C-alpha positions, 0 to 999 in steps of 0.5 A: 480543547475536546469536551466530554458531555456528562452521561447523566444530563449531556451538559458539556461543562465537565473538568478533569478531576485527576490524570493517571496512566493505566494499561502499564502506560498504554492508556491514560484514565481520567476522572472527570467531574460535570459542573452542572451536576456533580455527576463523576465519571472516568474516560479513557485514551488510548492510541489508536493502532488496530489499523495498519499506518504507513510511514510516508518519505517526509515522515509523516503517518497517514493511515493504510489506504487499499483503495490507494495501493490498488490506484497505483497498481491499475496505473503500472498494469493499464493497457497492459493484457491483465486480468482483474483478478490478478490485481486483486491477487496482488493486492491482496498479497501485499495487504497479506504480507504487511499485516504479517509483519509485528509492526502497526507502523510500515513505510512506504517503501516496504509497501513498494517493494512488495508490490514491484517484486510481485508486479516484477512477477506479473509483467515486465512492463508494468514493474518498468511503469511502477518503480520507474514512479515509485524509485522516482528515477532522477537519471536517465542512466538508473531507469536504464540500469533497471531496464538492463536488468529487466531485460537479462531475466527474460528468458533468451529466445531460440533465433529460429523461434524469434524469426517465426514469431514475427508471422505469429499473431494467432491465426493459423499460417505458414512463415511463408505468408505475409502478415496482413 
């Protein structure tokens, strides 16, 4: 049980005299009285839903943490040629999409879906890394199906381009020159 200090004498010994709902049930109004000096005052209790809350798979609810979102994305793009600005934009896009919703409690699966959608557009390897953890594949076949879907979405290359690309490391040389 929490105590309220008296605003008049700062005593911790206060008691509730009357309790009623207010604001259409959105708040609880309490009349309190200091047991030391007799001063009466009113307090209001309201749920804190101003910030975004995340409902996890186990049913627990916790506050949205942008740093946690960023850490998950950074793990997926680790050692990939992805600029920090792209990660910043991705985090901002997901936050904006969540803020645009009317709900203050969102499922963690929604956040995972939003991140995986955007990662798929940015980098296929980072996408595969992210969904392999996020979806927690339990069978290798699930992983292969997702990998096949990503491979199917890749643009098809001209066989002549593929033959030339084996020599393309950014250096100016002809296809006859051996690689370093």
